[in-house]
Biopython code that builds the backbone (N, CA, C, O; Angstrom):
import numpy as np
from Bio.PDB.StructureBuilder import StructureBuilder

atoms = [
    (1, "UNK", "N", (-18.129, 25.431, 5.654)),
    (1, "UNK", "CA", (-17.635, 24.040, 5.295)),
    (1, "UNK", "C", (-16.096, 23.728, 5.507)),
    (1, "UNK", "O", (-15.328, 24.604, 5.110)),
    (2, "UNK", "N", (-15.611, 22.728, 6.014)),
    (2, "UNK", "CA", (-14.293, 22.779, 6.377)),
    (2, "UNK", "C", (-14.147, 20.946, 5.412)),
    (2, "UNK", "O", (-14.679, 19.846, 5.557)),
    (3, "UNK", "N", (-13.037, 21.600, 4.395)),
    (3, "UNK", "CA", (-12.554, 20.284, 3.615)),
    (3, "UNK", "C", (-11.225, 19.861, 4.131)),
    (3, "UNK", "O", (-10.292, 20.663, 4.141)),
    (4, "UNK", "N", (-11.098, 18.693, 4.543)),
    (4, "UNK", "CA", (-9.889, 18.023, 5.272)),
    (4, "UNK", "C", (-9.311, 17.135, 3.848)),
    (4, "UNK", "O", (-9.267, 15.912, 3.976)),
    (5, "UNK", "N", (-8.900, 17.698, 2.593)),
    (5, "UNK", "CA", (-8.230, 17.005, 1.935)),
    (5, "UNK", "C", (-6.891, 16.545, 2.196)),
    (5, "UNK", "O", (-6.123, 17.360, 2.708)),
    (6, "UNK", "N", (-6.404, 15.201, 1.894)),
    (6, "UNK", "CA", (-5.030, 14.929, 2.177)),
    (6, "UNK", "C", (-3.831, 15.492, 0.976)),
    (6, "UNK", "O", (-2.675, 15.806, 1.260)),
    (7, "UNK", "N", (-4.224, 15.512, 0.082)),
    (7, "UNK", "CA", (-3.212, 15.976, -1.030)),
    (7, "UNK", "C", (-3.944, 17.392, -1.815)),
    (7, "UNK", "O", (-5.137, 17.644, -1.987)),
    (8, "UNK", "N", (-3.025, 17.977, -2.103)),
    (8, "UNK", "CA", (-3.599, 19.425, -2.798)),
    (8, "UNK", "C", (-2.973, 19.475, -4.301)),
    (8, "UNK", "O", (-2.150, 18.674, -4.746)),
    (9, "UNK", "N", (-3.591, 20.691, -5.052)),
    (9, "UNK", "CA", (-3.394, 20.479, -6.434)),
    (9, "UNK", "C", (-1.952, 20.776, -6.485)),
    (9, "UNK", "O", (-1.444, 21.605, -5.730)),
    (10, "UNK", "N", (-1.184, 20.009, -7.502)),
    (10, "UNK", "CA", (0.101, 20.195, -7.873)),
    (10, "UNK", "C", (1.288, 19.028, -7.132)),
    (10, "UNK", "O", (2.458, 18.776, -7.421)),
    (11, "UNK", "N", (0.414, 18.525, -6.128)),
    (11, "UNK", "CA", (1.190, 17.289, -5.532)),
    (11, "UNK", "C", (1.507, 16.252, -6.234)),
    (11, "UNK", "O", (0.580, 15.726, -6.850)),
    (12, "UNK", "N", (2.731, 15.715, -6.345)),
    (12, "UNK", "CA", (2.995, 14.636, -6.939)),
    (12, "UNK", "C", (3.029, 13.372, -6.159)),
    (12, "UNK", "O", (3.811, 13.119, -5.242)),
    (13, "UNK", "N", (1.878, 12.436, -6.738)),
    (13, "UNK", "CA", (1.620, 11.518, -5.996)),
    (13, "UNK", "C", (1.650, 10.318, -6.685)),
    (13, "UNK", "O", (1.869, 10.446, -7.890)),
    (14, "UNK", "N", (1.433, 8.732, -6.111)),
    (14, "UNK", "CA", (1.786, 7.428, -6.862)),
    (14, "UNK", "C", (0.427, 6.573, -6.521)),
    (14, "UNK", "O", (-0.005, 6.860, -5.405)),
    (15, "UNK", "N", (-0.091, 5.917, -6.987)),
    (15, "UNK", "CA", (-1.152, 5.213, -6.821)),
    (15, "UNK", "C", (-0.483, 3.829, -6.286)),
    (15, "UNK", "O", (0.359, 3.198, -6.926)),
    (16, "UNK", "N", (-0.936, 3.498, -5.146)),
    (16, "UNK", "CA", (-0.834, 2.057, -4.472)),
    (16, "UNK", "C", (-0.512, 0.921, -5.647)),
    (16, "UNK", "O", (0.532, 0.292, -5.817)),
    (17, "UNK", "N", (-1.460, 0.880, -6.223)),
    (17, "UNK", "CA", (-1.422, -0.285, -7.130)),
    (17, "UNK", "C", (-1.115, -0.689, -8.619)),
    (17, "UNK", "O", (-1.352, -1.641, -9.361)),
    (18, "UNK", "N", (-0.301, 0.836, -8.689)),
    (18, "UNK", "CA", (0.415, 1.097, -10.109)),
    (18, "UNK", "C", (1.641, 0.055, -10.153)),
    (18, "UNK", "O", (2.390, 0.002, -9.177)),
    (19, "UNK", "N", (1.851, -0.741, -11.225)),
    (19, "UNK", "CA", (2.712, -1.617, -11.068)),
    (19, "UNK", "C", (3.880, -0.837, -11.456)),
    (19, "UNK", "O", (4.920, -1.115, -10.858)),
    (20, "UNK", "N", (3.922, 0.101, -12.353)),
    (20, "UNK", "CA", (5.046, 1.204, -12.845)),
    (20, "UNK", "C", (5.052, 1.922, -11.753)),
    (20, "UNK", "O", (6.213, 1.970, -11.345)),
    (21, "UNK", "N", (4.309, 2.531, -11.042)),
    (21, "UNK", "CA", (4.802, 3.597, -10.000)),
    (21, "UNK", "C", (4.850, 4.839, -10.570)),
    (21, "UNK", "O", (5.469, 5.648, -9.878)),
    (22, "UNK", "N", (4.415, 5.262, -11.577)),
    (22, "UNK", "CA", (4.332, 6.170, -12.204)),
    (22, "UNK", "C", (3.896, 7.896, -11.783)),
    (22, "UNK", "O", (2.791, 8.434, -11.709)),
    (23, "UNK", "N", (4.879, 8.278, -11.628)),
    (23, "UNK", "CA", (4.214, 10.040, -10.731)),
    (23, "UNK", "C", (3.332, 10.495, -11.554)),
    (23, "UNK", "O", (3.381, 10.401, -12.781)),
    (24, "UNK", "N", (2.281, 11.134, -10.746)),
    (24, "UNK", "CA", (1.177, 11.302, -11.173)),
    (24, "UNK", "C", (0.932, 13.174, -10.600)),
    (24, "UNK", "O", (1.448, 13.625, -9.577)),
    (25, "UNK", "N", (0.301, 13.748, -11.281)),
    (25, "UNK", "CA", (0.221, 15.090, -10.478)),
    (25, "UNK", "C", (-1.593, 15.173, -10.087)),
    (25, "UNK", "O", (-2.479, 14.554, -10.676)),
    (26, "UNK", "N", (-1.756, 16.117, -8.941)),
    (26, "UNK", "CA", (-3.244, 16.195, -8.506)),
    (26, "UNK", "C", (-3.615, 17.711, -9.094)),
    (26, "UNK", "O", (-3.197, 18.832, -8.807)),
    (27, "UNK", "N", (-4.554, 17.239, -10.012)),
    (27, "UNK", "CA", (-5.075, 18.417, -11.170)),
    (27, "UNK", "C", (-6.294, 18.782, -10.522)),
    (27, "UNK", "O", (-6.904, 19.764, -10.945)),
    (28, "UNK", "N", (-6.859, 17.942, -9.277)),
    (28, "UNK", "CA", (-8.317, 18.470, -9.298)),
    (28, "UNK", "C", (-8.600, 17.706, -7.841)),
    (28, "UNK", "O", (-7.940, 16.758, -7.415)),
    (29, "UNK", "N", (-9.638, 18.284, -7.232)),
    (29, "UNK", "CA", (-10.484, 17.184, -6.433)),
    (29, "UNK", "C", (-11.780, 17.909, -6.112)),
    (29, "UNK", "O", (-11.977, 19.120, -6.019)),
    (30, "UNK", "N", (-12.816, 16.649, -5.928)),
    (30, "UNK", "CA", (-14.006, 17.105, -5.917)),
    (30, "UNK", "C", (-14.747, 16.707, -4.557)),
    (30, "UNK", "O", (-14.648, 15.559, -4.125)),
    (31, "UNK", "N", (-15.430, 17.605, -3.948)),
    (31, "UNK", "CA", (-15.941, 17.012, -2.549)),
    (31, "UNK", "C", (-17.183, 16.934, -2.672)),
    (31, "UNK", "O", (-17.942, 17.811, -3.083)),
    (32, "UNK", "N", (-17.473, 15.717, -2.266)),
    (32, "UNK", "CA", (-19.001, 15.200, -2.003)),
    (32, "UNK", "C", (-19.383, 15.067, -0.360)),
    (32, "UNK", "O", (-18.690, 15.169, 0.653)),
    (33, "UNK", "N", (-20.527, 14.847, -0.536)),
    (33, "UNK", "CA", (-21.145, 14.251, 1.178)),
    (33, "UNK", "C", (-20.352, 13.254, 1.800)),
    (33, "UNK", "O", (-20.236, 13.226, 3.025)),
    (34, "UNK", "N", (-19.780, 12.407, 1.034)),
    (34, "UNK", "CA", (-19.013, 11.015, 1.583)),
    (34, "UNK", "C", (-17.918, 10.800, 1.261)),
    (34, "UNK", "O", (-17.445, 9.726, 1.632)),
    (35, "UNK", "N", (-17.002, 11.793, 0.384)),
    (35, "UNK", "CA", (-15.961, 11.310, 0.210)),
    (35, "UNK", "C", (-15.253, 12.444, -0.834)),
    (35, "UNK", "O", (-15.889, 13.145, -1.622)),
    (36, "UNK", "N", (-14.120, 12.451, -0.692)),
    (36, "UNK", "CA", (-12.922, 13.396, -1.653)),
    (36, "UNK", "C", (-12.422, 12.445, -2.745)),
    (36, "UNK", "O", (-11.886, 11.373, -2.463)),
    (37, "UNK", "N", (-12.665, 12.984, -4.339)),
    (37, "UNK", "CA", (-12.214, 12.324, -5.164)),
    (37, "UNK", "C", (-11.228, 13.182, -5.900)),
    (37, "UNK", "O", (-11.446, 14.302, -6.360)),
    (38, "UNK", "N", (-9.863, 12.341, -5.954)),
    (38, "UNK", "CA", (-8.996, 13.187, -6.816)),
    (38, "UNK", "C", (-8.546, 12.795, -8.126)),
    (38, "UNK", "O", (-8.279, 11.629, -8.413)),
    (39, "UNK", "N", (-8.451, 13.898, -9.029)),
    (39, "UNK", "CA", (-8.143, 13.586, -10.095)),
    (39, "UNK", "C", (-6.583, 13.789, -10.530)),
    (39, "UNK", "O", (-6.039, 14.887, -10.412)),
    (40, "UNK", "N", (-5.949, 12.711, -11.011)),
    (40, "UNK", "CA", (-4.412, 12.629, -11.456)),
    (40, "UNK", "C", (-4.318, 12.523, -12.674)),
    (40, "UNK", "O", (-5.227, 12.032, -13.343)),
    (41, "UNK", "N", (-3.234, 12.948, -13.174)),
    (41, "UNK", "CA", (-2.719, 13.187, -14.606)),
    (41, "UNK", "C", (-1.271, 12.797, -14.647)),
    (41, "UNK", "O", (-0.321, 13.443, -14.205)),
    (42, "UNK", "N", (-1.261, 11.774, -15.176)),
    (42, "UNK", "CA", (-0.007, 11.314, -15.864)),
    (42, "UNK", "C", (0.252, 11.205, -17.452)),
    (42, "UNK", "O", (-0.068, 10.201, -18.088)),
    (43, "UNK", "N", (0.754, 12.138, -17.928)),
    (43, "UNK", "CA", (1.066, 12.572, -19.401)),
    (43, "UNK", "C", (-0.187, 12.675, -19.892)),
    (43, "UNK", "O", (-0.746, 13.601, -19.303)),
    (44, "UNK", "N", (-0.994, 12.102, -20.795)),
    (44, "UNK", "CA", (-2.344, 12.399, -21.437)),
    (44, "UNK", "C", (-3.518, 12.020, -20.438)),
    (44, "UNK", "O", (-4.624, 12.554, -20.352)),
    (45, "UNK", "N", (-3.069, 11.107, -19.805)),
    (45, "UNK", "CA", (-4.229, 9.814, -19.096)),
    (45, "UNK", "C", (-4.359, 11.016, -17.450)),
    (45, "UNK", "O", (-3.592, 11.538, -16.640)),
    (46, "UNK", "N", (-5.887, 10.935, -17.738)),
    (46, "UNK", "CA", (-6.437, 11.390, -16.764)),
    (46, "UNK", "C", (-7.468, 10.298, -15.541)),
    (46, "UNK", "O", (-8.534, 9.786, -15.883)),
    (47, "UNK", "N", (-7.070, 10.190, -14.636)),
    (47, "UNK", "CA", (-7.919, 9.279, -13.668)),
    (47, "UNK", "C", (-8.506, 9.644, -12.619)),
    (47, "UNK", "O", (-7.937, 10.714, -12.405)),
    (48, "UNK", "N", (-9.516, 9.466, -11.509)),
    (48, "UNK", "CA", (-9.939, 9.561, -10.723)),
    (48, "UNK", "C", (-9.896, 8.603, -9.753)),
    (48, "UNK", "O", (-10.121, 7.437, -10.078)),
    (49, "UNK", "N", (-9.634, 8.896, -8.559)),
    (49, "UNK", "CA", (-8.962, 8.086, -7.409)),
    (49, "UNK", "C", (-9.702, 8.642, -5.872)),
    (49, "UNK", "O", (-10.050, 9.815, -5.731)),
    (50, "UNK", "N", (-9.878, 7.506, -4.693)),
    (50, "UNK", "CA", (-9.973, 7.978, -3.798)),
    (50, "UNK", "C", (-8.687, 8.304, -3.041)),
    (50, "UNK", "O", (-7.605, 8.008, -3.548)),
    (51, "UNK", "N", (-8.764, 8.937, -1.782)),
    (51, "UNK", "CA", (-7.250, 8.862, -0.726)),
    (51, "UNK", "C", (-6.713, 7.784, -0.724)),
    (51, "UNK", "O", (-5.522, 7.644, -1.003)),
    (52, "UNK", "N", (-7.626, 6.671, -0.357)),
    (52, "UNK", "CA", (-6.904, 5.357, 0.246)),
    (52, "UNK", "C", (-6.075, 4.821, -1.067)),
    (52, "UNK", "O", (-5.042, 4.176, -0.888)),
    (53, "UNK", "N", (-6.522, 5.084, -2.302)),
    (53, "UNK", "CA", (-5.528, 4.349, -3.520)),
    (53, "UNK", "C", (-4.402, 5.284, -3.794)),
    (53, "UNK", "O", (-3.675, 5.135, -4.776)),
    (54, "UNK", "N", (-4.236, 6.349, -2.841)),
    (54, "UNK", "CA", (-2.956, 7.487, -3.320)),
    (54, "UNK", "C", (-2.038, 7.225, -2.484)),
    (54, "UNK", "O", (-2.390, 6.910, -1.347)),
    (55, "UNK", "N", (-0.713, 7.280, -2.791)),
    (55, "UNK", "CA", (0.649, 7.591, -1.538)),
    (55, "UNK", "C", (1.437, 8.838, -2.046)),
    (55, "UNK", "O", (1.532, 9.061, -3.253)),
    (56, "UNK", "N", (1.961, 9.590, -1.170)),
    (56, "UNK", "CA", (2.961, 10.407, -1.695)),
    (56, "UNK", "C", (4.085, 9.841, -1.850)),
    (56, "UNK", "O", (4.973, 10.619, -2.199)),
    (57, "UNK", "N", (4.425, 8.635, -1.704)),
    (57, "UNK", "CA", (5.548, 7.811, -1.845)),
    (57, "UNK", "C", (5.749, 6.847, -2.894)),
    (57, "UNK", "O", (4.805, 6.104, -3.164)),
    (58, "UNK", "N", (6.678, 6.755, -3.439)),
    (58, "UNK", "CA", (6.776, 5.699, -4.359)),
    (58, "UNK", "C", (7.004, 4.419, -3.656)),
    (58, "UNK", "O", (7.891, 4.397, -2.804)),
    (59, "UNK", "N", (6.172, 3.119, -3.953)),
    (59, "UNK", "CA", (6.732, 1.876, -3.317)),
    (59, "UNK", "C", (7.511, 1.045, -4.623)),
    (59, "UNK", "O", (6.910, 0.516, -5.559)),
    (60, "UNK", "N", (8.750, 1.068, -4.464)),
    (60, "UNK", "CA", (9.693, 0.477, -5.321)),
    (60, "UNK", "C", (9.395, -0.771, -5.047)),
    (60, "UNK", "O", (9.592, -1.463, -6.046)),
    (61, "UNK", "N", (8.852, -1.624, -3.785)),
    (61, "UNK", "CA", (8.495, -3.049, -4.128)),
    (61, "UNK", "C", (7.674, -3.282, -4.755)),
    (61, "UNK", "O", (7.777, -4.462, -5.089)),
    (62, "UNK", "N", (6.433, -2.626, -5.357)),
    (62, "UNK", "CA", (5.709, -2.629, -6.079)),
    (62, "UNK", "C", (5.919, -3.171, -7.277)),
    (62, "UNK", "O", (5.474, -4.164, -7.853)),
    (63, "UNK", "N", (6.908, -2.081, -7.625)),
    (63, "UNK", "CA", (7.545, -2.104, -8.937)),
    (63, "UNK", "C", (8.305, -3.103, -9.502)),
    (63, "UNK", "O", (8.200, -3.571, -10.636)),
    (64, "UNK", "N", (9.218, -3.447, -8.469)),
    (64, "UNK", "CA", (10.049, -4.380, -8.512)),
    (64, "UNK", "C", (9.448, -5.987, -8.446)),
    (64, "UNK", "O", (10.065, -6.961, -8.879)),
    (65, "UNK", "N", (8.388, -6.020, -7.939)),
    (65, "UNK", "CA", (7.464, -7.343, -7.742)),
    (65, "UNK", "C", (6.647, -7.448, -9.526)),
    (65, "UNK", "O", (6.383, -8.498, -10.111)),
    (66, "UNK", "N", (6.482, -6.486, -9.879)),
    (66, "UNK", "CA", (5.722, -6.272, -11.381)),
    (66, "UNK", "C", (6.933, -6.691, -11.990)),
    (66, "UNK", "O", (6.629, -7.693, -12.639)),
    (67, "UNK", "N", (8.012, -6.485, -12.113)),
    (67, "UNK", "CA", (9.204, -6.286, -12.989)),
    (67, "UNK", "C", (10.133, -6.920, -12.496)),
    (67, "UNK", "O", (11.045, -6.126, -12.262)),
    (68, "UNK", "N", (10.466, -8.191, -12.135)),
    (68, "UNK", "CA", (11.165, -8.925, -11.077)),
    (68, "UNK", "C", (12.803, -8.949, -12.303)),
    (68, "UNK", "O", (13.856, -9.166, -11.703)),
    (69, "UNK", "N", (12.903, -8.761, -13.691)),
    (69, "UNK", "CA", (14.179, -8.536, -13.984)),
    (69, "UNK", "C", (14.962, -7.203, -14.183)),
    (69, "UNK", "O", (16.037, -6.996, -14.745)),
    (70, "UNK", "N", (13.974, -6.245, -13.465)),
    (70, "UNK", "CA", (14.308, -4.710, -13.435)),
    (70, "UNK", "C", (15.471, -4.845, -12.568)),
    (70, "UNK", "O", (16.114, -3.848, -12.238)),
]
sb = StructureBuilder()
sb.init_structure("model")
sb.init_model(0)
sb.init_chain("A")
sb.init_seg("    ")
for serial, (resi, resn, name, xyz) in enumerate(atoms, 1):
    if name == "N":
        sb.init_residue(resn, " ", resi, " ")
    sb.init_atom(name, np.array(xyz, "f"), 0.0, 1.0, " ", f" {name:<3s}", serial, name[0])
structure = sb.get_structure()
């Protein structure tokens, strides 16, 4: 089996819809027949996401639009 994961364990990533654009670390990924699900950690928070929800780069426009006075 060949696994074509987009992100690796230890990568720092961002959720595209996170208005705070907090950095998260990839701590695990699970491979199924139809998808790869990534486990991301920030502080004590642990969440699971698909690759299309994740970016290698912080989106400053998302953060600025969520907090216009910043």
